[in-house]
BATORZA-407806 format. One line per 8 residues: number of its first residue (from 1); their letters; for each residue x, y, z of C-alpha. Coordinates in Angstrom, 1 decimal, always signed. Layout:
residues N
NUM> a> X,Y,Z ~ ...
This chain:
residues 446
1> xxxxxxxx> +201.5,+35.2,+16.9 ~ +202.9,+35.8,+20.4 ~ +201.9,+39.3,+21.4 ~ +204.2,+39.4,+24.5 ~ +207.2,+41.7,+24.4 ~ +210.6,+41.3,+26.1 ~ +211.6,+43.9,+28.8 ~ +214.5,+44.9,+26.5
9> xxxxxxxx> +212.1,+45.7,+23.7 ~ +209.9,+47.8,+26.0 ~ +212.9,+49.7,+27.4 ~ +214.4,+50.4,+24.0 ~ +211.0,+51.6,+22.7 ~ +210.5,+53.8,+25.8 ~ +213.8,+55.6,+25.8 ~ +213.0,+57.9,+23.0
17> xxxxxxxx> +210.2,+59.4,+25.1 ~ +212.7,+60.6,+27.6 ~ +214.0,+63.1,+25.0 ~ +210.5,+64.0,+23.7 ~ +209.1,+64.5,+27.1 ~ +212.1,+66.5,+28.2 ~ +211.3,+69.0,+25.5 ~ +207.5,+68.8,+26.1
25> xxxxxxxx> +208.0,+69.6,+29.8 ~ +210.4,+72.5,+29.2 ~ +207.8,+74.0,+26.8 ~ +204.8,+73.2,+29.0 ~ +206.2,+74.5,+32.2 ~ +208.6,+77.3,+31.1 ~ +208.0,+78.5,+27.6 ~ +205.4,+81.1,+28.6
33> xxxxxxxx> +207.7,+82.1,+31.5 ~ +210.6,+82.4,+29.1 ~ +208.6,+84.7,+26.8 ~ +207.4,+87.0,+29.6 ~ +210.2,+87.1,+32.2 ~ +213.3,+86.4,+30.1 ~ +212.5,+87.6,+26.5 ~ +210.1,+90.4,+27.8
41> xxxxxxxx> +207.3,+89.5,+25.4 ~ +203.7,+90.4,+26.1 ~ +202.0,+87.3,+27.5 ~ +198.7,+87.7,+25.5 ~ +200.7,+88.3,+22.3 ~ +202.8,+85.2,+22.9 ~ +199.8,+83.1,+23.6 ~ +198.0,+84.3,+20.5
49> xxxxxxxx> +201.0,+83.5,+18.3 ~ +201.1,+80.0,+19.6 ~ +197.4,+79.5,+19.1 ~ +197.5,+80.8,+15.5 ~ +200.3,+78.3,+14.7 ~ +198.2,+75.4,+16.1 ~ +195.1,+76.3,+14.2 ~ +196.8,+76.7,+10.9
57> xxxxxxxx> +199.8,+74.5,+10.0 ~ +199.4,+72.1,+12.9 ~ +195.9,+71.2,+11.9 ~ +197.4,+69.8,+8.7 ~ +200.8,+68.3,+9.6 ~ +199.8,+65.8,+12.3 ~ +197.2,+63.9,+10.3 ~ +199.3,+64.3,+7.2
65> xxxxxxxx> +202.4,+62.8,+8.7 ~ +200.4,+60.0,+10.2 ~ +198.7,+59.3,+6.8 ~ +202.1,+59.1,+5.1 ~ +203.5,+56.7,+7.6 ~ +200.4,+54.5,+7.3 ~ +201.0,+54.2,+3.6 ~ +204.8,+53.6,+3.9
73> xxxxxxxx> +206.4,+50.3,+3.3 ~ +210.2,+50.0,+3.4 ~ +213.0,+47.7,+4.6 ~ +213.3,+49.8,+7.7 ~ +209.6,+49.7,+8.5 ~ +206.6,+52.1,+8.3 ~ +207.5,+54.5,+11.2 ~ +211.3,+54.6,+11.8
81> xxxxxxxx> +212.3,+56.3,+8.6 ~ +210.3,+59.4,+9.6 ~ +211.8,+59.3,+13.1 ~ +215.3,+59.3,+11.7 ~ +214.5,+62.1,+9.3 ~ +213.2,+64.4,+12.1 ~ +215.6,+63.7,+14.9 ~ +218.4,+66.2,+14.1
89> xxxxxxxx> +215.9,+69.0,+13.1 ~ +214.1,+68.6,+16.4 ~ +217.3,+69.1,+18.4 ~ +218.2,+72.2,+16.4 ~ +214.8,+73.8,+16.5 ~ +214.4,+73.4,+20.3 ~ +217.6,+75.3,+20.7 ~ +216.3,+78.1,+18.4
97> xxxxxxxx> +213.0,+78.2,+20.3 ~ +214.8,+79.3,+23.5 ~ +217.1,+81.7,+21.7 ~ +214.8,+84.6,+21.0 ~ +216.6,+88.0,+21.7 ~ +215.3,+90.3,+24.3 ~ +213.4,+93.5,+23.5 ~ +211.0,+92.1,+20.8
105> xxxxxxxx> +207.6,+93.9,+20.6 ~ +204.6,+94.0,+18.4 ~ +204.7,+92.3,+15.0 ~ +208.3,+91.3,+15.4 ~ +207.6,+89.5,+18.6 ~ +204.5,+87.8,+17.2 ~ +206.4,+86.5,+14.2 ~ +209.4,+85.4,+16.2
113> xxxxxxxx> +207.2,+83.3,+18.5 ~ +205.1,+82.0,+15.6 ~ +208.0,+81.0,+13.3 ~ +210.2,+79.3,+15.9 ~ +207.3,+77.4,+17.4 ~ +206.2,+76.2,+14.0 ~ +209.7,+74.9,+13.3 ~ +209.7,+73.0,+16.5
121> xxxxxxxx> +206.2,+71.7,+16.0 ~ +207.0,+70.4,+12.5 ~ +210.1,+68.5,+13.6 ~ +208.4,+67.1,+16.7 ~ +205.4,+66.0,+14.6 ~ +207.7,+64.2,+12.2 ~ +209.2,+62.3,+15.1 ~ +206.4,+61.8,+17.5
129> xxxxxxxx> +203.4,+60.7,+15.4 ~ +205.3,+57.7,+13.9 ~ +206.9,+56.9,+17.3 ~ +203.6,+56.8,+19.2 ~ +201.9,+54.9,+16.3 ~ +204.5,+52.3,+16.6 ~ +203.2,+51.3,+20.0 ~ +199.9,+50.1,+18.5
137> xxxxxxxx> +201.9,+47.7,+16.1 ~ +204.4,+46.3,+18.6 ~ +201.6,+44.4,+20.4 ~ +197.8,+43.9,+19.8 ~ +197.2,+42.6,+23.4 ~ +194.9,+44.8,+25.6 ~ +196.9,+44.3,+28.8 ~ +200.4,+44.0,+27.2
145> xxxxxxxx> +199.8,+47.4,+25.7 ~ +199.3,+48.8,+29.2 ~ +202.6,+47.1,+30.3 ~ +204.4,+48.6,+27.2 ~ +203.0,+52.1,+27.9 ~ +203.9,+51.8,+31.7 ~ +207.6,+51.1,+30.8 ~ +207.6,+53.9,+28.3
153> xxxxxxxx> +206.0,+56.2,+30.9 ~ +209.0,+55.6,+33.2 ~ +211.1,+57.3,+30.6 ~ +208.3,+59.9,+30.0 ~ +208.3,+60.8,+33.6 ~ +212.0,+60.9,+33.8 ~ +212.0,+63.3,+30.9 ~ +209.3,+65.4,+32.5
161> xxxxxxxx> +211.4,+65.5,+35.7 ~ +214.4,+66.7,+33.8 ~ +212.4,+69.2,+31.7 ~ +210.5,+70.6,+34.7 ~ +213.2,+70.4,+37.4 ~ +216.4,+70.9,+35.3 ~ +215.3,+73.7,+33.0 ~ +216.1,+76.5,+35.5
169> xxxxxxxx> +219.0,+74.4,+36.9 ~ +220.8,+74.1,+33.6 ~ +220.1,+77.7,+32.8 ~ +221.5,+78.5,+36.2 ~ +224.8,+76.7,+35.4 ~ +225.2,+79.0,+32.4 ~ +224.3,+82.0,+34.5 ~ +227.0,+81.0,+37.0
177> xxxxxxxx> +229.4,+81.1,+34.1 ~ +228.6,+84.8,+33.5 ~ +226.1,+84.3,+30.7 ~ +223.1,+86.6,+30.3 ~ +219.6,+85.3,+31.1 ~ +218.8,+85.0,+27.4 ~ +222.1,+83.3,+26.6 ~ +221.6,+80.9,+29.5
185> xxxxxxxx> +218.2,+79.7,+28.3 ~ +219.7,+79.4,+24.8 ~ +222.4,+77.1,+26.2 ~ +219.7,+75.1,+28.0 ~ +217.8,+74.6,+24.8 ~ +221.0,+73.3,+23.1 ~ +221.7,+70.8,+25.9 ~ +218.1,+69.6,+25.8
193> xxxxxxxx> +218.2,+69.3,+22.0 ~ +221.3,+67.1,+22.1 ~ +219.6,+64.8,+24.7 ~ +216.5,+64.5,+22.5 ~ +218.5,+63.5,+19.4 ~ +220.6,+60.9,+21.3 ~ +217.6,+59.2,+22.9 ~ +215.7,+59.1,+19.6
201> xxxxxxxx> +218.6,+57.4,+17.9 ~ +218.8,+54.8,+20.6 ~ +215.2,+53.8,+19.9 ~ +215.5,+54.0,+16.1 ~ +218.5,+51.7,+16.0 ~ +217.5,+49.6,+19.0 ~ +213.8,+48.6,+18.2 ~ +212.9,+46.3,+15.4
209> xxxxxxxx> +209.4,+47.0,+13.9 ~ +207.3,+43.8,+14.2 ~ +206.9,+41.8,+11.0 ~ +203.2,+41.3,+10.3 ~ +202.7,+39.6,+6.9 ~ +199.0,+40.4,+7.0 ~ +199.6,+44.1,+7.5 ~ +199.6,+46.0,+4.2
217> xxxxxxxx> +200.0,+49.8,+3.7 ~ +196.6,+51.6,+4.0 ~ +194.8,+52.1,+0.7 ~ +191.8,+54.2,+1.8 ~ +192.0,+57.8,+0.6 ~ +193.0,+60.3,+3.3 ~ +189.7,+62.1,+3.4 ~ +187.8,+58.8,+3.9
225> xxxxxxxx> +190.2,+57.9,+6.7 ~ +189.6,+61.2,+8.5 ~ +185.8,+60.8,+8.1 ~ +186.0,+57.3,+9.5 ~ +188.0,+58.6,+12.5 ~ +185.1,+60.9,+13.4 ~ +182.6,+58.0,+13.0 ~ +184.5,+55.9,+15.6
233> xxxxxxxx> +182.4,+56.5,+18.7 ~ +185.0,+55.4,+21.3 ~ +187.6,+57.6,+19.7 ~ +185.2,+60.6,+19.6 ~ +184.6,+60.2,+23.3 ~ +188.3,+59.8,+23.9 ~ +188.9,+63.0,+22.0 ~ +186.3,+64.9,+24.0
241> xxxxxxxx> +187.6,+63.9,+27.4 ~ +191.3,+64.4,+26.2 ~ +190.4,+67.9,+25.1 ~ +188.9,+68.9,+28.4 ~ +191.8,+67.3,+30.4 ~ +194.6,+68.5,+28.2 ~ +193.6,+72.2,+28.3 ~ +193.1,+72.0,+32.0
249> xxxxxxxx> +196.4,+70.3,+32.7 ~ +198.3,+72.8,+30.6 ~ +196.7,+75.7,+32.5 ~ +197.9,+74.1,+35.7 ~ +201.4,+73.4,+34.5 ~ +201.9,+76.8,+32.7 ~ +200.8,+78.7,+35.8 ~ +202.6,+76.5,+38.4
257> xxxxxxxx> +205.9,+78.6,+38.2 ~ +203.9,+81.8,+38.7 ~ +201.9,+80.3,+41.6 ~ +205.1,+79.1,+43.3 ~ +207.0,+82.4,+42.6 ~ +204.4,+85.0,+43.4 ~ +201.7,+83.3,+45.7 ~ +204.0,+81.1,+47.8
265> xxxxxxxx> +207.2,+83.2,+47.3 ~ +209.1,+79.9,+46.8 ~ +210.8,+80.7,+43.4 ~ +214.1,+79.1,+44.6 ~ +212.2,+75.8,+45.4 ~ +210.4,+75.4,+42.0 ~ +212.7,+72.6,+40.8 ~ +212.3,+70.7,+44.1
273> xxxxxxxx> +208.5,+71.0,+44.2 ~ +208.3,+69.8,+40.6 ~ +210.8,+67.0,+41.4 ~ +208.5,+65.7,+44.2 ~ +205.4,+65.7,+42.0 ~ +207.1,+64.1,+39.0 ~ +209.0,+61.6,+41.0 ~ +205.8,+60.5,+42.6
281> xxxxxxxx> +204.2,+60.2,+39.2 ~ +207.0,+57.8,+38.3 ~ +206.8,+55.7,+41.5 ~ +203.1,+55.1,+41.0 ~ +203.2,+54.1,+37.3 ~ +203.4,+50.4,+38.2 ~ +200.7,+50.5,+40.8 ~ +198.4,+52.1,+38.3
289> xxxxxxxx> +199.2,+49.4,+35.8 ~ +198.2,+46.8,+38.4 ~ +195.0,+48.8,+39.1 ~ +194.2,+48.6,+35.4 ~ +194.1,+44.8,+35.7 ~ +191.4,+45.0,+38.4 ~ +189.4,+48.0,+36.9 ~ +188.7,+49.1,+33.4
297> xxxxxxxx> +191.0,+51.7,+32.0 ~ +188.4,+54.5,+32.0 ~ +187.3,+54.2,+35.7 ~ +190.9,+53.8,+36.9 ~ +191.8,+57.0,+35.0 ~ +188.9,+58.8,+36.6 ~ +190.1,+57.7,+40.1 ~ +193.5,+59.2,+39.4
305> xxxxxxxx> +192.0,+62.5,+38.3 ~ +189.8,+62.6,+41.4 ~ +192.8,+62.2,+43.7 ~ +194.8,+64.9,+41.8 ~ +191.8,+67.3,+41.9 ~ +191.6,+67.1,+45.6 ~ +195.3,+68.0,+45.9 ~ +195.0,+71.0,+43.6
313> xxxxxxxx> +192.1,+72.4,+45.5 ~ +194.3,+72.1,+48.6 ~ +196.9,+74.3,+46.8 ~ +194.3,+76.9,+46.1 ~ +193.4,+77.2,+49.8 ~ +197.1,+77.8,+50.9 ~ +197.7,+81.3,+52.3 ~ +200.3,+83.6,+50.8
321> xxxxxxxx> +203.9,+82.9,+51.7 ~ +206.2,+79.8,+51.9 ~ +204.8,+76.6,+53.3 ~ +206.1,+73.0,+53.5 ~ +202.5,+71.8,+52.8 ~ +203.1,+72.4,+49.1 ~ +205.3,+69.3,+49.1 ~ +202.5,+67.2,+50.6
329> xxxxxxxx> +200.2,+68.6,+47.9 ~ +202.8,+67.8,+45.2 ~ +203.0,+64.2,+46.4 ~ +199.2,+63.6,+46.4 ~ +198.9,+65.4,+43.0 ~ +201.6,+63.2,+41.6 ~ +199.9,+60.1,+42.8 ~ +196.7,+61.0,+41.0
337> xxxxxxxx> +198.3,+62.4,+37.8 ~ +200.4,+59.2,+37.5 ~ +197.2,+57.7,+36.0 ~ +197.3,+60.3,+33.3 ~ +200.6,+59.0,+32.1 ~ +199.4,+55.4,+31.8 ~ +195.8,+55.2,+30.6 ~ +195.3,+57.6,+27.7
345> xxxxxxxx> +198.2,+56.1,+25.8 ~ +197.0,+52.6,+26.4 ~ +193.4,+53.5,+25.5 ~ +194.2,+55.1,+22.2 ~ +195.6,+51.9,+20.5 ~ +192.5,+50.0,+21.5 ~ +190.2,+52.3,+19.4 ~ +192.2,+51.3,+16.3
353> xxxxxxxx> +190.8,+47.8,+16.5 ~ +187.3,+49.4,+16.4 ~ +188.3,+51.1,+13.1 ~ +189.9,+47.9,+11.7 ~ +186.8,+45.9,+12.3 ~ +185.0,+48.3,+10.0 ~ +187.6,+49.2,+7.3 ~ +189.8,+46.0,+7.4
361> xxxxxxxx> +192.8,+48.3,+7.4 ~ +195.2,+49.5,+10.1 ~ +195.2,+53.3,+10.4 ~ +197.5,+53.9,+13.4 ~ +199.2,+56.9,+11.8 ~ +196.1,+58.8,+11.1 ~ +194.7,+58.2,+14.6 ~ +197.9,+59.1,+16.4
369> xxxxxxxx> +198.2,+62.1,+14.0 ~ +194.7,+63.4,+14.9 ~ +195.4,+62.8,+18.6 ~ +198.8,+64.5,+18.3 ~ +197.2,+67.6,+16.7 ~ +194.5,+67.5,+19.4 ~ +197.1,+67.4,+22.2 ~ +199.2,+70.2,+20.8
377> xxxxxxxx> +196.2,+72.4,+19.9 ~ +194.7,+72.0,+23.4 ~ +198.2,+72.6,+24.8 ~ +198.4,+75.8,+22.9 ~ +194.9,+76.8,+24.0 ~ +196.0,+76.2,+27.6 ~ +199.1,+78.3,+27.2 ~ +197.1,+81.0,+25.4
385> xxxxxxxx> +194.5,+81.0,+28.1 ~ +197.2,+81.3,+30.7 ~ +198.6,+84.3,+28.9 ~ +195.2,+86.0,+28.5 ~ +194.5,+85.3,+32.2 ~ +197.7,+86.9,+33.3 ~ +197.0,+89.9,+31.0 ~ +193.4,+90.3,+32.2
393> xxxxxxxx> +194.3,+90.1,+35.9 ~ +197.1,+92.7,+35.6 ~ +200.2,+90.5,+35.9 ~ +203.5,+92.4,+35.7 ~ +206.6,+90.3,+35.1 ~ +209.3,+90.2,+37.8 ~ +207.4,+92.5,+40.2 ~ +205.3,+92.4,+43.3
401> xxxxxxxx> +201.8,+91.4,+42.2 ~ +198.5,+93.0,+43.1 ~ +195.8,+91.0,+45.0 ~ +193.9,+90.9,+41.7 ~ +196.8,+89.4,+39.8 ~ +197.4,+86.8,+42.6 ~ +193.8,+85.8,+42.6 ~ +193.9,+85.3,+38.8
409> xxxxxxxx> +196.9,+83.1,+39.1 ~ +195.3,+81.0,+41.8 ~ +192.0,+80.8,+40.0 ~ +193.4,+79.6,+36.6 ~ +196.0,+77.4,+38.3 ~ +193.6,+75.5,+40.5 ~ +189.8,+76.1,+40.3 ~ +189.3,+76.2,+36.5
417> xxxxxxxx> +191.4,+73.0,+35.9 ~ +189.7,+71.1,+38.7 ~ +186.2,+72.1,+37.5 ~ +187.1,+70.8,+34.0 ~ +188.4,+67.6,+35.4 ~ +185.1,+67.0,+37.2 ~ +183.3,+67.5,+33.9 ~ +185.5,+64.8,+32.3
425> xxxxxxxx> +184.9,+62.2,+35.0 ~ +181.6,+60.8,+33.7 ~ +183.1,+60.3,+30.3 ~ +185.8,+58.2,+31.9 ~ +183.7,+56.2,+34.3 ~ +181.3,+55.1,+31.5 ~ +183.9,+54.8,+28.7 ~ +182.4,+52.2,+26.4
433> xxxxxxxx> +185.5,+50.2,+25.2 ~ +186.0,+47.7,+27.9 ~ +188.3,+44.7,+28.2 ~ +185.5,+42.3,+27.1 ~ +184.5,+44.4,+24.1 ~ +188.1,+44.7,+23.0 ~ +188.6,+41.0,+23.3 ~ +185.7,+40.4,+20.9
441> xxxxxx> +187.3,+42.8,+18.4 ~ +190.6,+40.9,+18.4 ~ +189.0,+37.5,+18.6 ~ +190.6,+36.8,+22.0 ~ +188.9,+35.1,+24.9 ~ +188.2,+37.6,+27.7
């Protein structure tokens, strides 16, 4: 069977990630900021509520939804029925997430954060786990997967740009209409929810799941599938490095608005700085795809993280006050982080062939479910750690910060993430699943 995909198929597959990434970026960059500076919620309490949600229901729903989609067989495919079911709830719950009323404290604040986040998480899981698992079925080719992911990542980065650069801009439009800050963020959530629903529908009705007569619904019991996942050595290494990188990246992105607002006193330029970084990520997606044809995926990913780390350390060394150098740093960081938007998503489908060689079944859903849980759990840990750091170092919302608070923001924005990236580099450089080994698994000549 021809494993090549048309450009149209790649574009129609990728467009859904514009909406998903729009929501992910708005949460990653601005949810903690919304809780602390708009809704007036204690940062440590908000972070703890998010973490509790991730360690309870989220530990179940990601693998569960993936397991269900692996066992599904319908005239519409294995994955798309779940995406259609979750599209509208995702749009509604993201609006609810940014609609918390001001003045919540104590248990009421904790429960409001917990419940709204769990609703969003459930809808996002129902949509995203089958969507990402679909990429492993559209093509089995090692390099064609990188091409598919590179096209999808163009939409991913565009979504991130909109989420990171347009969150405050869209809220600002509503503020200009005389709305309160809380109402403005609620309106922003509604707009972003509508965009997410529309882009998901474009993929659902535009992409045809590939017909593979040999592919039957998985029969292995769920507990055996999960056990097999943790016996898959390349996947275990992938999870380890992903955990380190994801927590660190979330620390960086969560504290970026605080760093720009209080350390550099450039709050009005937050959208522009983020636009420079994310646009650079988008520009370098294709060059990183070409790099993957010359290098193995792991070492190429390590090179990107090394470049980004150098830029972030440069940001740590900036003196207080506005400086145009932040735009140079944003560009270099974007160049490096562009690799992060290509390689993990093209490496993950490869480990599924390792599993298939042992089990004689395809378990895309369970793998992407476990990976989705891991990503969201580490994201919550990163946000929680950011909240704890702000609390420990004496951060006061919307006020002049002490030297201690500024140091805490700089430390957890730059030094801690870069130290973790350095720890992850050897895992990437010596990642065992190479192009040649993958070719043997799929019976293809190298």
